[in-house]
GUZA-756336 format. One record per atom (N, C-alpha, C): x, y, z; residue in one letter. Coordinates in steps of 0.05 Angstrom, whole numbers, plus 5000, padded with zeros to 4 digits. Each point is the difference from the previous one (the first is absolute). Example, Ala and Ser with C-alpha at 12.3 -4.5 7.8 and 13.67 -1.06 7.14 Angstrom:
2
526448865156A
498250245000A
501850245000A
499350214986S
501650245001S
498550225014S
***
This chain:
690
712282549394M
501749995024M
502349804994M
502450075010P
502349824996P
499749755017P
501349794991T
500049765016T
501650045026T
498949925022E
501350035026E
501249745010E
498949784992H
501049745009H
500049804976H
501849825002V
500149774981V
500149745016V
498349824994V
499949745013V
500549794978V
502249865003F
500849794980F
499549735013F
498549834986V
499349735010V
501149804980V
501949835010G
501149794984G
498749735005G
499149874979V
498749745002V
501549814981V
502149875009P
501549824983P
498349804986P
500549974974G
498649794984G
497450084988G
499050245006L
497350084991L
500050064970L
498249854985M
499750044972M
497250114994M
499750114976W
497350104993W
498049784998W
500849764994S
498149784998S
499049925028S
501450105021D
499049955028D
497950205008D
499650214985V
498250225008V
497249934989V
498349925018T
497249944993T
498250115022T
497550064992A
498050105019A
499549805022A
500249754994A
499449795021A
502449955018A
502449994988G
502449925016G
501350245013G
500250234987T
501350235011T
498250244997T
497750025014P
498150214995P
501050285004P
501750045020N
501050265006N
501950104977N
501749824991L
501850084978L
498550044975L
498049834994A
498450034976A
498550265001A
499050085024G
498650255003G
501850244995G
502549985010L
501950224996L
500550054971L
500149794983T
500650044972T
498050184986T
497650035011G
498050174987G
500650295003G
501750085019H
500750285003H
503050025006H
501549864983A
503050005003A
501250014972A
502650065000S
501649974976S
501649745002S
499949834980S
501049735002S
502149944979S
501749815006G
502149924981G
501049725006G
501249884979A
501449755003A
502850065009A
500949865021L
502650065012L
502049784993L
502250084987S
502349824995S
501750005024S
500449775013V
501549995025V
502849894997V
501049984976R
502749884995R
502150165016R
501749865014T
502250135014T
502649884990T
501349835017V
502749904992V
499949724990V
497849865004D
499849724992D
497549974982D
499749764989K
497749944983K
497450055014K
499949925026T
497650055016T
500850185024T
498150145011T
500550195021T
498849895026T
501749975020C
499149925027C
499050255015C
498449965021P
499050235015P
502250185011P
502249885009T
502250175010T
501150174977T
500449884977D
500950154976D
498150234994D
497549945001G
498050214994G
500150235019G
500149945026W
500150225020W
502650164998W
502249864995L
502650144997L
499850194977L
498849924978T
499850164976T
498150235004T
497849955014V
498150225006V
501450225016V
501749925019G
501350205017G
502350144986G
501349874981A
502450114987A
499450144974A
498049924986G
499550114974G
501949904979G
501449795006A
501849864981A
499849715005A
500749844980R
499749715004R
501949905022R
498949835017A
501549895022A
498949735007A
501549845014G
499149735008G
501649895022G
498849805014A
501449865021A
501049734990A
502149915012E
501149744993E
498049785005E
499949814982R
498149785004R
501349734992R
499149795011S
500949734993S
497549844994S
499449954975G
497549874993G
497850204999G
498149975018G
497750185001G
500650265016G
497950155004C
500250255015C
500549945030C
501850165011G
500549975029G
498150175016G
500149985027P
498250155017P
500750304999P
498050175005M
500450285001M
501950075023M
502150174996P
501750085022P
498450125023P
500749925024A
498550095023A
501050275010A
498250195004P
500750265011P
500449985031P
501650195010V
500450015029V
499450295009V
498550025021V
499350275012V
501450025027V
501750205002A
501550045025A
498150135021A
501150025024G
498450115022G
499250294995G
501650144986D
499350284994D
498350034975D
499149774989G
498350014976G
501549994974G
502650005000A
501650014975A
499649734985A
499550024975L
499549764983L
502549934984L
500849745001T
502249904984T
499249744988T
501449944978V
499749744986V
502849884999V
500849835018P
502849905002P
501049864975P
498249894984D
501049864976D
500750184976D
499450255002L
500550184977L
502950024991L
502050025019P
502750014990P
500849764982P
499249765008G
500549774983G
498650014974G
497550105000I
498550034975I
501350204982I
501050235012A
501350204984A
502549894987A
501549845014H
502449874989H
499349824977H
497849855003H
499249814979H
499350154975H
498950245002N
499250164976N
502350134986N
502449995011D
502350124987D
500649864973D
499249744998K
500749854976K
498250074976K
497850145005Y
498150064978Y
500550274987Y
501450185012S
500650264989S
497650184995S
497849945014Y
497750184998Y
500350245020Y
501849985018D
500650215019D
497650115014D
498449845013P
497650115015P
500950155024P
498550215006E
500450155025E
497849915019E
500649815017F
498049875016F
498750205018F
497349985002G
498550185017G
499950294990G
500450034973A
500150284989A
497550155004A
497649874998V
497550145003V
499750115028V
500549835020A
499750095028A
502050225007A
502449974989S
502150205006S
499250274988S
499049994975A
499250254987A
497750145015A
498149845009V
497750125015V
501150125026V
501849855014A
501150105025A
501650254996A
501550024978R
501650244995R
498250244995R
497649954990A
498050214994A
498650085026A
500749895022G
498850085026G
497349865005G
499549784987R
497549855005R
500749735011R
497949865010C
500549745012C
498849784984C
500949755006V
499349764986V
499149795021V
497949864993T
499149775017T
500349754983T
501349795012A
500249744987A
498349805015A
498249874985V
498249815013V
500649724988V
501149825017G
500749744991G
502949984992G
501149754999P
502949974995P
500850094972P
498449954980G
500850094973G
500350304998G
498150145013A
500250305000A
502550095014A
500749865022A
502450075015A
502549974982A
500149784985V
502249954981V
500250224980V
497750104990A
500050214980A
501150265010A
499950055026T
500850265011T
502849995011T
501449775001A
502649985012A
502250074980A
502250135009D
502250064983D
501949764999D
502350034987K
501849774997K
501349915026K
499950175020E
500949925027E
497849875016E
497650004990G
497749895014G
498550205017G
500750254999R
498750205017R
497650124985R
497850045014S
497650114988S
499050245015S
499250214986P
498950245014P
497049975007P
498949774993A
497149965003A
499249925028A
497550075007G
498749885022G
498949734992G
499649815019Y
499449734992Y
497549895014Y
498349874984L
497749845011L
500349724989L
499649805016P
500549724991P
497949904979P
497650115001D
497949914981D
498050234996D
498049944983A
498150214993A
497550005018A
500049835020A
497649985017A
499350265013A
501950165009G
499450245014G
500050254983G
499849984974L
500150234983L
497350144999L
499850225014D
497550164998D
500850274987D
498050184999Q
500650254986Q
502250165013Q
500149995027A
502150155014A
502749894993A
500349734998A
502549884994A
500950074971A
498050004982L
500650064972L
500750294996L
498950175017A
500550294997A
502550095015A
501349825015R
502350075016R
502350094983R
500549874978C
502350064983C
499150054971C
501850134985A
499450064972A
499949744984A
501849815006L
500149754985L
499749765018L
498249834993T
499649755015T
500249774980T
501849815006L
500449764984L
498949765015L
498349854987V
498649785013V
500549744986V
501049805014D
500549734989D
497749825008D
498449924980L
497849815005L
500849724992L
502649945001G
500949734995G
499249815023G
500949755001P
502149894982P
499049934973P
501949944982T
499249934973T
498349755000T
498449984979V
498349774996V
501049844976V
500749755005D
501049834978D
497849954980D
500850024975A
498049984978A
498549735001A
501249805011T
498749735001T
498849945027T
500150185019A
499049955027A
497049975000A
498949805014P
497149975000P
498650225014P
501450155018D
498650225014D
500650274987D
500950004975R
500650254987R
497750205001R
497749914992A
497650174999A
499350105028A
500349835021D
499450095027D
501950215010D
502649974993R
501950205008R
499650274986R
499349994975F
499450264987F
497450125010F
498249835008R
497550105012R
500650155026R
501949885016A
500850135025A
501550264995A
501750004980A
501550254993A
498050214990A
498049924985D
498050194990D
498450125023D
499449845020A
498650115023A
501750215014A
502649945003A
501850205013A
500250254983A
500149964974L
500150244982L
497450165003L
497849875002G
497450145004G
500050175025G
501149905022R
500250155024R
501850244997R
502349964986I
501850224995I
498750224983I
498749924979A
498750194982A
497850165015A
498649875018A
497950145014A
501150205020A
502549955009A
501250185020A
501850214989A
500150034974L
501850194988L
499350295008L
502050165008P
499550285005P
499350154974P
498950235001P
499550164976P
502650054985P
499750034973H
502350074983H
502349805003H
499349745001T
501949795002T
500049834975T
502349954988R
500249834977R
500649715010R
498349824991L
500349725007L
501249854975L
502249875004V
501349854979V
500149715008V
499049834983V
500049715005V
501649864978V
501849825007A
501749874980A
500549715008A
499949824981G
500949735004G
503049984994G
501650065020I
502850064997I
501849774993I
499049765000A
501849774995A
498549774987A
501549814990D
498849764989D
499449805023D
498549794993D
499249815020D
500549714992D
502149974985G
500749734990G
502350014980G
500249794984A
502249984981A
499450134974A
497650114996T
499250124975T
499750305004T
501450174985P
499650295003P
497350094987P
498850205012H
497450104990H
500150315004H
498250134985L
499350285005L
498250015025L
500350205016R
498550025025R
498350255001R
498650035022V
498150225003V
501450265008V
499250224989S
500850265009S
497750194997S
499250135021L
497950204998L
500450235020L
499050234993A
500250235017A
497250135003A
499350065024A
497350125006A
500350175025A
497750085010G
500050145026G
498350254999G
498950075023P
498350255001P
501650254996P
499050174983G
501250264996G
502549994982G
500449784986T
502349994981T
498949984971T
501950034981D
499249994972D
500149734988D
500449795016C
500249734990C
497249865003C
498250084983D
497249905004D
499049854975D
501649984979S
499149864976S
502449964982S
499549854978G
502049974980G
502249805007G
502150014984L
502249815003L
502550145009L
501849855012L
502650105008L
502149964978L
501850184999T
502349974982T
502350165011T
502349994987S
502350155009S
501850044976S
501950195003T
501850054978T
502149774997T
500249835020S
501849784998S
498949774984S
497349994997T
498849794983T
498850124974T
499050245001R
498650124977R
497849824990R
498849855018Y
497949814992Y
497650045018Y
497850084988D
497650055016D
499149745014D
499750025026G
499149775015G
502249825010G
502550094997M
502349845010M
502150175014M
500849915024V
502150135015V
501849785010V
502350085011Q
501849805011Q
500750065029Q
501149805013L
500450025029L
501850235008L
502050074983T
501850225006T
498650274998T
497550014988D
498550244999D
498750075027D
499849805018V
498650045025V
501350225017V
502749985003A
501450185018A
499650294992A
500650084975P
499550294993P
497150075002P
498249814996S
497150065002S
499250065029S
501449885020L
499450065028L
501050275008L
502150104986L
501150265007L
498650224985L
499049944976D
498950214983D
497750165012D
498149885015P
497950175011P
500950215020P
502449965011F
501150205019F
501950194987F
500449984974G
501850184986G
502949955007G
500649755009I
502849935007I
501449894975I
502250124993E
501649914977E
501149725005E
499649814982P
501149745004P
503150004999P
501349865017P
503049984999P
500949894973P
502450064992D
501049914974D
500149694998D
500249875023A
500249715000A
497449864991A
497850155001M
497549894991M
499850004970M
499449774988V
500149984971V
497250014987V
497949985016G
497350004989G
499050294998G
497450034995A
498750264997A
497450005014A
499150235009A
497550025014A
497749924981A
498149855010V
497849924983V
498150234996V
498650004978T
498050204994T
497549864991T
497850155000R
497549894990R
499650074971R
498949824985T
499350054972T
497249894996T
499050054976G
497349924995G
499749694998G
497649915004G
499649714998G
497749915018G
499449754999P
497749895016P
500649995030P
497949985015S
500149955029S
498349775007S
500149925025G
498349785010G
500549744986G
497949854995A
500249734989A
501350004972A
499550214985D
501350014973D
503050035002D
500950165019A
502950025005A
501249745009A
498649875019V
501049745010V
500349804977V
498049994982H
500149824978H
502350064981H
500350264993D
502150074981D
502849955011D
500350075026L
502749965012L
500649715004L
498049845005D
500549715002D
500949894973D
498950114978L
500849914974L
502950064993L
501150215012L
502850064996L
501749775011L
499349905023D
501449775011D
499549754984D
497649964990V
499349784983V
501950004975V
500350244988G
501750024977G
502949945007G
500950115023A
502849955008A
500549705004A
498149865013Q
500449725004Q
499949844974Q
498250084982A
499849864975A
502650034983A
501050244999A
502550044985A
502349855012A
500150005027R
502249855014R
499749704994R
497649905000T
499549714995T
500849934972T
499350164980V
500749934973V
503050024996V
501350195012R
502950024997R
501449775014R
499349955025E
501549815016E
498949714998E
497549965005S
498949735001S
499649884972S
499150174981Y
499549914973Y
502650024983Y
502150115011Q
502650014986Q
499750144972Q
498750235000F
499450144976F
502550054983F
502150115012F
502450074984F
501449754990F
499949785015T
501249754990T
498649914975T
497350005001W
498549914976W
500550194977W
500250265005L
500450194979L
502749964987L
501949905014T
502749944990T
500049734985T
498849805012L
500349734990L
498349944975L
497650105000V
498249934977V
501150104974V
500750264997P
501250084974P
502649864994P
501649955021L
502649864996L
499649724989L
498149855011V
499549734991V
498850014971V
498250184995V
498950024973V
502150074980V
501850195006F
502150074982F
501949774995F
500849865022A
501849784998A
498849784982A
497449945004G
498749804984G
499850094971G
499350254995G
499750104973G
502650004985G
502150095013I
502650024986I
501049714995I
499749835020G
500849724996G
498649874976G
497550064997W
498449894978W
501050114973W
500550264999T
500950124974T
502849894993T
501749955020V
502749894994V
499749724988V
498349845011R
499649734990R
498850014971R
498150184996Q
498850024974Q
502050094979Q
501850185007R
502050094981R
501949784993R
500849845020R
501849774995R
498749794982R
497449985002R
498549804984R
499450114972R
500750254995G
499450114974G
497150074996G
498550055021A
497250074998A
499750274987A
497850054986P
499550264987P
500050225021P
500950244992P
500250225019P
497450125010P
497849944985A
497450125008A
499249925028A
500549755007A
499349915027A
501650145021A
502650034994R
501850145019R
499150295003R
499250124978R
499150285002R
497650035019R
498149824998K
497750015018K
500849975029K
501949825005V
500949975028V
501450255010V
501750124983Y
501350255008Y
498050225006Y
497950024983R
498050205005R
498549945026R
499649745005G
498749935026G
501850085023G
502649954998L
501850075021L
500150305004L
499950154978Q
499950295002Q
497550095016Q
497749874994G
497650075015G
500249935029G
501249775007V
500349925028V
501850215014V
502250084987A
501850195012A
498750275005A
498550104981V
498650255003V
497949985022V
498649785001A
498049965021A
501450005028A
502249855002A
501449995026A
500950285009A
500950164981A
500950275006A
497650195006A
497649934992S
497750165005S
498849965027S
500849785014V
498849945026V
500350225020V
502450125003P
500350215020P
498050234996P
499850114976A
498150224995A
497249915006A
499249764992A
497349905005A
499549975029A
502049935016S
499649975029S
499350265013S
501150224990F
499350265011F
497150084993F
499149924976L
497350074992L
497949865016L
500849805016V
498149875018V
498650205018V
501550215008G
499050205018G
497650164989G
499549984974L
497750134988L
497449855006L
500249765011F
497649845004F
499649945030F
497549955009P
499549955028P
500649715007P
502549924996W
500749725003W
500049905029W
500350185019T
500049925028T
497249915009T
497950074985E
497349935007E
499449714991E
501749884984A
499549734990A
500049795023A
498749784995S
500049785020S
502849895004S
501650014979S
502849925003S
501850224988S
500850195016P
501650234989P
502649904987P
501149785010E
502549904988E
499649924971E
497949854995W
499549914972W
498950234983W
498850195014A
499050244985A
502450164989A
502050045016T
502350154991T
501649854979T
500149735003I
501349844979I
498450014974I
497449975002G
498350004976G
500150264985G
499850225015I
500150274987I
502750054988I
502149915014T
502750034989T
500349854974T
499149754999L
500249844976L
498350124977L
497650105007G
498350134980G
501350254989G
501150175018G
501450244991G
502449934983G
501449785007T
502349924984T
499249924972T
497849864998A
499049924973A
499350254984A
498750205012V
499250244986V
502550154990V
501950045018L
502450154993L
501649864979L
500349745003A
501549844979A
498550014974A
497449995000G
498450024976G
500450264986G
500050225015L
500550264989L
502850034988L
501949865013A
502850024990A
500249894972A
498249814993F
500149884973F
497850114982F
498650215009A
497750094985A
500550234981A
502150165006G
500450244984G
502149964978G
500550204984P
501949984978P
502949945009P
500550075026W
502749955011W
500749705001W
498049834998R
500549715002R
501849904977R
500150154978R
501649914977R
503050025005R
500850175019H
502850025006H
500749815023H
502349875000P
500749815021P
499950125028P
500650265002Y
500150135026Y
497250105008Y
498150014981G
497550145005G
498449895024G
499349755000P
498549905023P
501450035027P
502649955000A
501650045025A
500050295008A
500450184980G
500050285006G
497350105010G
497949894989F
497350075010F
499649915029F
500849765006A
499749905027A
501650175020A
502450084992A
501750175017A
498650285004A
499050114978A
498750265001A
497549995017A
498549784997A
497549985016A
500749985029A
502149855007T
500849985028T
500850275011T
501650154984F
500850275008F
497550185005F
498149994981V
497750175003V
498449935025V
499649745005V
498549925024V
501450105026V
502649955002L
501450075024L
500450305003L
500750134979A
500450295002A
497450145005A
497949924985G
497450125004G
499049965029G
500649785012D
499049955027D
501450185020D
502750014999V
501350175021V
499550294995V
499650094975I
499450284995I
497350075012I
498149815000T
497350065009T
499549915029T
502149935015G
499749955028G
500649725010G
501149834983S
500949735009S
497649835009S
497750034988H
497749855010H
500149704992H
501549934980L
500149724991L
502349855013L
501750135015Q
502349875011Q
499449825024Q
498050095016M
499549865026M
498749734995M
501149805014N
499049725001N
499949874972N
501850084983T
500349864974T
502549835000T
500149814982L
502149795001L
502850124996L
500350204984F
502650134996F
500150275015F
498050065015G
499850265012G
500850015030G
498650165015L
500750055028L
498349835018L
501149935023S
498649855020S
500050155026S
497750075012P
500050135026P
500949825022P
500149744995L
501049815020L
503150025002L
501350054978I
502950045000I
500650295007I
498450184991A
500150295007A
502750124994A
501249924978G
502450144991G
499450284991G
497850034986R
498950264992R
497149964992R
498650234997F
497149994995F
499350154975F
501950134987Y
499450154975Y
502549994983Y
499650084975G
502250004981G
500949724992G
502449984991F
501149744991F
501349855023F
499049775006G
501649815017G
502149884982G
501949865012N
502249894985N
499249794979N
497949855006V
499049804981V
498850144976V
498350195005A
498750154978A
502150164984A
502050115014W
502150154986W
501649824981W
500549755009S
501549824983S
498649964974S
497449985000I
498449974976I
500150264984I
499550225014Y
500050274987Y
502650054986Y
502349955014G
502650074988G
500549854974G
499249744999M
500449854976M
498050104978M
497550045008A
498050084981A
500750274986A
500950195016V
500450264989V
502450004981V
502049845005L
502349984982L
499249864974L
498649785003L
499249854976L
498050154983L
498350165014A
498050164985A
501450244986A
501850135014A
501450234988A
501849924977A
501149775001A
501849914978A
498549964974A
497549955002W
498349944976W
499950244981W
499050245008P
499950224982P
502750114993P
501950005020V
502750104994V
501449824980V
499849745004G
501349814982G
498850024972G
497350024998R
498850024974R
500850264986R
500350215016S
500950254988S
502749974987S
501949875015L
502649964989L
500049804977L
498249815001E
499849804979E
499150134974E
498150195001K
498950124976K
501750234991K
501250155018E
501650234993E
502750005016E
501849814993P
502549975015P
501750265000P
499650174980E
501650244999E
499050225019E
497649975011R
498950205018R
500149915029R
502549975010R
500449905027R
499050205021R
500350264994R
499250205019R
497149975007R
498449954980K
497149975005K
499549765019K
501449784995A
499749775017A
500950055029A
502350155002V
501050065027V
498150185015V
498950194987V
498050185013V
497649845009V
499149824983L
497749835008L
500749835024L
502449895001L
500849835022L
500250175026L
501150244998V
500350175023V
497250075011V
498150064983V
497350065009V
498849765014V
500349774988C
499049755013C
501349955027C
502650045001G
501549965025G
499250195021G
499750264994L
499250205020L
497249945010L
498249934982A
497349935008A
500049765019A
501549804993A
500149765017A
501250065027A
502050175001I
501350065026I
498250175017I
498650194988V
498150175015V
497849825012V
498849834984V
497949825010V
501149825023V
502549914996N
501249835020N
500750145026N
501250244998G
501150125024G
498550225013G
498150134985W
498650235012W
498449915024W
500350155023P
498749915025P
497049954998P
498650154982A
497149964998A
499349764981A
502049894987F
499549784981F
501349745011F
502149924987G
501349755008G
501550025026G
501150235006S
501450065025S
502149785007S
501649944980D
501949785003D
502950104997D
501549985022F
502750105001F
501949834983F
500149745006G
501849824987G
499449964971G
497450024992G
499249964973G
501350214981G
500250255009V
501250204983V
503049944996V
501349915022L
502849934998L
500549784980L
498149824996A
500349784981A
499150074972A
497950174998L
499050064973L
501950184984L
501350195013V
501750184986V
502349854986V
501449815013P
502049854985P
498749834977P
497649905005G
498749844979G
499550164975G
498950235003F
499550174977F
502650104987F
502050065017A
502550084989A
501349784983A
500049765010V
501149784985V
498549954974V
497350025002L
498449964976L
500750214979L
500250255008G
500750214981G
502749974988G
502049935017L
502749974989L
500249764981L
498849785006L
500149774983L
498450044974L
497850145001L
498450054976L
501550184981L
501550185010T
501450194983T
502949924994T
500849765009G
502649894994G
502350135015G
499450135022V
502150135016V
501249805019V
502749985001R
501349815017R
499750095029R
499449805018I
499750055028I
502849985013I
500850225014S
502550005014S
499550045030S
502149965016W
499750055029W
499450295006W
501050184984G
499450285004G
497050064996G
499049894978K
497150044995K
498349865021K
500949775009A
498549875022A
500050175025A
502250135006G
500150175023G
498150244998G
499950124976L
498250224995L
497149915003L
499449764990V
497349905003V
499349975029V
501849895016A
499549965028A
499550265014A
501750204993L
499550275012L
497350114992L
499349964975G
497350094991G
497849875015G
500349745006A
497949865015A
499850125028A
502250045013V
500050115027V
498950285000V
500750164980A
499050274998A
497050004996A
498949824984A
497149994996A
498649945026A
501049815015V
498849935026V
500250235019V
502350135000A
500550225019A
498050234994A
499650074975V
498250224993V
497149935009V
499149764994I
497349925007I
499750005031I
502049895014S
499949985029S
500050275013S
501750184990V
500150275012V
497450154996V
498949984976L
497450134994L
497949895019L
500049745006D
498149895019D
500650105028D
502550025007W
500750105027W
499250295004W
499850154979M
499250295003M
497150035006M
498449794997R
497250015007R
499650005030R
497750075010P
499549985029P
500649725011P
500949985024K
500949755012K
497949784998K
497550085005A
497949805001A
499349894972A
500950154979S
499349924973S
502349844986S
502249975013R
502349874987R
499649704997R
501149904978S
500149714997S
502649915013S
500649744997H
502549905012H
502550124987H
499750114975L
502250134987L
500950255015L
498050175006G
500650245015G
500949945028G
498849805012K
500849925028K
502949915000K
500949864979F
502849914999F
501950244999F
499250214985V
501750245000V
500350115028V
497850015015Q
500150105027Q
501849825017Q
499849744996Q
501749825015Q
503050044994Q
500650064974V
502750074993V
500950255015V
498350205000I
500750255014I
500449955030I
498449835012D
500149955028D
502249805007D
501249884980G
502149805006G
498949735006G
497549954993D
498749745007D
499749824976D
501150074977A
499649844976A
501549745001A
502149995017G
501649755001G
498449765009G
498250045019A
498449785010A
498149904978A
498950184985V
498249924978V
501549844979V
502450104993L
501649864980L
500949725010L
500749995026R
500849745011R
497749804998R
497650095007R
497749824999R
499549904972R
500250194980K
499549924973K
502149814989K
502550045008I
502249824992I
499549735012I
499349995025M
499549745013M
497649864987M
497950154994D
497749884986D
500849894973D
501750154986N
500949924973N
501649745002N
501849985019L
501649765003L
498349775010L
497950065015G
498349795011G
498049904979G
500050124976S
498149924980S
500649724989S
502449905005F
500849734991F
499149805022F
497449995005H
499049835022H
499149734991H
500049954974Q
499349734990Q
502249904981Q
500549745000P
502249894983P
499850094971P
497550014989V
499750074972V
500950294995V
500150175021S
500850274996S
502950024990S
501749815007F
502750014992F
500449934970F
497949894988L
500149944971L
499650254983L
498750205011I
499550244984I
502550144991I
502050055017P
502550124990P
501349844978P
499949735003V
501249834979V
498550044974V
497350015002L
498450034976L
500550284987L
500450205017L
500550274989L
502750014985L
502049865010V
502649994987V
499749864973V
498649775000L
499649854975L
498450164980L
498050155009L
498550174982L
501850214987L
501750135016L
501750204989L
501949894979L
501149775006V
501849874980V
498549944975V
497649895003A
498449944976A
499350254984A
499350215014L
499350254985L
502450124986L
502449995013L
502350124988L
501449824979L
500249755006E
501349814982E
498449754997E
497950004985P
498249774997P
501449744993P
502049994982P
501249754993P
501349855024P
500950155021R
501349865022R
498149825015R
497450075000L
498049835014L
498149874980L
500850004975R
498449884978R
497250125000R
499850265005A
497450144998A
499550074971A
499549804984T
499950044971T
497650164991T
498050045017A
497650154992A
500550305002A
502150085014L
500550295004L
501150144976L
502149914986P
501050154977P
498050074979P
498349814991P
498050084980P
498050205011P
499449985026A
498150195012A
501350275002A
502650015006Y
501450265001Y
500050134972Y
500449844979A
500050104973A
497250104992A
498049865008R
497250074992R
499050235016R
500750025026V
499150215018V
502550135012V
501150204987P
502650105008P
500150115029P
497750095011W
500050115027W
499649795021W
499749744993L
499549805019L
502449965019L
502349984989R
502449975017R
500450235019R
499950254990P
500350235019P
497950005023P
497549944993V
498050025021V
500249775020V
500749774991L
500449785019L
502450045018L
502150124990I
502350075017I
499250225019I
498450194991A
499150225018A
498349895022A
498249814993C
498449875021C
501849855020C
502049874991W
501949865018W
501350205019W
500950224989V
501450205017V
498050115021V
497650064992T
498150115018T
499349805022T
499649754993A
499449795020A
502349975020A
502450004990V
502349955018V
500550255018V
499850244989V
500250245016V
497750015020V
497649934991G
497849995018G
500449815024G
501349774994Y
500749825022Y
501950135019Y
501950154990A
502150115017A
499050235018A
498050154991V
499250245014V
497449985015V
498749764999N
497449975013N
500249805023N
498450045021D
500149825022D
498849724994D
498549984979S
498949744993S
502149824987S
502250114993G
502349844990G
499449834976G
500449745003I
499949814977I
497149984990I
498150095015Q
497249994990Q
499750174975Q
501550224998I
499850184978I
500549864973I
502449894996P
500449864974P
498349764997P
499349865022S
498349774998S
497350074987S
498850225009V
497450084989V
500450124972V
502250164997A
500550124974A
500149794977A
501249775007L
500249794980L
497349904991L
498050025017L
497349914993L
498850164977L
501050244995L
499050164978L
502050004977L
502550055006A
502050044979A
500549744984A
500249785014V
500649754986V
497749914982V
497550005008P
497849934981P
499950194976P
500350265005L
499850184977L
502349974981L
502449955011G
502349944983G
499549744984G
499049805014A
499449744987A
497850034979A
498150185004A
497950044980A
501250114974A
501950185002V
501350104976V
501649784986V
501549845016L
501549784987L
498149814986L
497849935013A
498149824987A
498850114975A
499550275000A
498850134976A
502049994977A
502650055006V
502050004979V
500349714990V
500049815018A
500249724991A
497749924982A
497650105007A
497749944983A
500350124972A
501150254999E
500550124974E
501949834983E
502249915014E
501949844985E
498849734991E
498449895017A
498749744992A
498150034977A
498850244998S
498250054978S
501450084974S
502650065004G
501650084976G
499850294994G
498750165018S
499750294993S
502650145006S
501549915021G
502650125006G
499850295007G
497650085008G
499750285008G
499750194977G
499349904977G
499750174977G
497550165002G
499550164979G
497550154999G
500250275013G
497750115006A
499950275010A
501350035027A
500349785014D
501250025027D
502949925000D
501249964978A
502849925000A
501750235010A
502149945015P
501650215012P
501850134979P
500450255004R
501950154983R
502750005015R
502050104986T
502650005012T
500150185024T
501349895021Q
500450165024Q
502849945011Q
501350215010A
502749975011A
500049785021A
501949814998E
500349795019E
500950115027E
498649965021P
500850105026P
502749875009P
501850165009Q
502649905008Q
500550045030Q
498050125014G
500550085028G
500749785019G
499149764995A
500549785020A
502249814991A
501350064978E
502049814989E
502550035017E
***
């Protein structure tokens, strides 16, 4: 039998850790015959207030109310003598949302149900807010609270929205008592459900200064939501949905097409545990999200990853300079250079190792924060050890090339097989930020972009080194590597990354031109730019040709272009890009990028004396480092994360470049000068950047 009614119950602040047989017996009982998921409630700010949550539930797009400090009171609804419901504060709220460019259609769910000839009941002020349009008008009937909700009231309309607020502060001493009262009200509602009614319960907002994943479950007599986990095409992650998925999910049981303004997708059921097992597993998703956030922010993970190798390198180089001035034998310097090479390769292996944390049950540890740090360090040691274990170690580029290739394999393999290692990892995706839930986030892409260029340059450069007269073979190899990298990056089922393709195409083009000694001109640069746009356009149009519900953000953007709505998306991304300079240190990155380019192109100008011998020993080093620079800078220009792109890219490209310099310096100190089986053969000097 089709679903005849949908009852949505919003409980701000409700987390899976709150669901216990003793504290919330009705909710705990529901999980045994329901489909459950962890709900990302991110809207327009770091934390979501109850008003933000209800606005987003009603619109199906991110929305929020103006706040000063903490969350303000829920806007008060007004019921006229004729029963007409209005929310007078909505026009001001709508004006406030103009600055975000999310373009929510306020009250879209209620309006769509009303247009379909069905009615809506709003119970409580939050539900009234969800049903009101930008003028504050609501088509819903209104009840001030859930006290009078019996079966007749729940059967009156197709859709009933129930606000069981107010929110419960995370530190409030009566938190458990308030949730116990909300659970009792939920129990009464569940007992009064008419036949063929879907009951949806969601913790629609945060309850303090710390964002968390919240509860989402669907159940009800005569419906198909009786077990397993919830998912949606917007997350592609079993057991996880987002707040913008609620609106289309409320319309889906009635066969009502979601308005174009709704950006989420209807939730579906997938396999998985139910009952206490589901509660445990879903709670661990939030545990992982909190642990990753803590390591990034409180433990200053990226700061340490930058400073430790930098300090070690500065100390090591300073020591070797002093030893050289004192006339010390070169053997000691060689050991230090080899040690610096190892440190650099290890530092560059950290990103790949951090993704491998997802292979272990680290969230079950007594301290998930130290578990993820420990596994990351252990994985780093293994990858760095392997980098120096094979025959490739004898070439100065070998260990660095291995580290880059290993990083590419880890990241590419993950997105090809479903992005299972991306979630809640240090360089991966965070459901608390909720920028995306699958494919490459901008941080992961920054690592991927550098890794794939540095890895591809290895076999192509060696091919030219051994057979400089067979350029066509090397070009074909580079094209194959480039196409594979772009498909993994941009294909909707894999990386699904729009801006990444725009940045990778120029990177591979520059690498190819410099390796083959072709001069780069403005005309060639223009052709490369057109090629990048064409690659993105082809992938996006192919995605757009799929059914609407199956499209990624690439296909959705094509539809926005067709509808004339792409301008708002581009404005938001541009503003986000410009807003990426939110810390004073951010302004140092462009300066560093300029200095790096000068050093790469003209080492003597910055006394970068280690570069010329490295260029001579590893002829493809200069081309690939310039290609990495181009990709990082273009990535900055075309991604909404802005300066974060080159900042993260430097964490891989700089250590791997330094590893090669240290290896060449070690060869010179030992007096080998790069001789032997691995000595370079003649190769045409690249002229493209002169």
